[in-house]
Residue, then its C-alpha position, 0 to 999 in steps of 0.5 A: x087203538x081204534x077198533x074201525x080203522x087200520x089193523x089189529x096184530x093179531x099173533x103169528x099161527x102156524x098153517x095148522x092152527x089157521x086150519x084149525x080156526x078155520x074149520x071152528x069158523x065153519x061148523x061152530x062159528x057165526x059172522x055178523x054185521x049187527x046194527x047197533x042203533x040207527x047210524x051204527x053198524x058193526x062185524x061180530x065173529x063168534x064161536x061157541x062152544x059146550x067148552x070153556x077150554x077151547x075156546x080160551x086156547x084159541x082167545x090166548x093164541x090168537x090174542x084176540x077178542x073175549x070168551x065168557x059165559x052165554x049161560x042157556x035156558x031150559x032144563x038138561x041144557x049146557x051153558x053156552x061159551x063165546x069166543x067174541x070179537x069185533x071190527x077190525x080184530x075179527x076181519x084179520x080173524x077172517x083175513x088170516x084163515x080165509x085161505x082153509x074157510x070151507x063153508x062160509x067163505x063167502x061170509x067171511x069175504x062180505x065180512x073183510x070187504x066190509x071192514x074194508x069201506x069202512x075204514x075208508x069211510x073212518x072219519x064218519x066215527x069221529x064226529x063227522x056226519x054219517x051220511x045217507x049213502x053211508x048209511x045205504x052202503x053198510x045195510x046193503x053188505x049187512x042185506x047180502x050177508x043175510x042171504x048168504x046165510x040163508x042160501x047156506x041154510x037151505x042147502x045143507x051138506x050131506 
């Protein structure tokens, strides 16, 4: 299916599992809107861990994303595993766990709103022209998410 429009199906999870994933997002997750080339923006959600089994469990349990090894340079550093998902797959997970997210709730909301906006402007991804206004809107979402992350980093929780 199309990664930008509509929705993606995620396996049904228990309330406890949704809460666990929200905690994993708050502690080990990263929400990004990235610019890939001059006219293409994408939502990415990544969970990083040195324990591959944990991430593989959640990838299999949810049925979305991919787990891969991200080598880390430097002595005495363990390799890092990432569970990575893009576009509507990322938004689907964020929608499901949103009620349980604490630290990154506003970031998750902006990411979901970004994907909703992209889905409404879907024809632009199928040969239609991406207008300057569409690009400015995407850049504004990217900036808003960046500002939320910077503000959170500035006020560490005790």
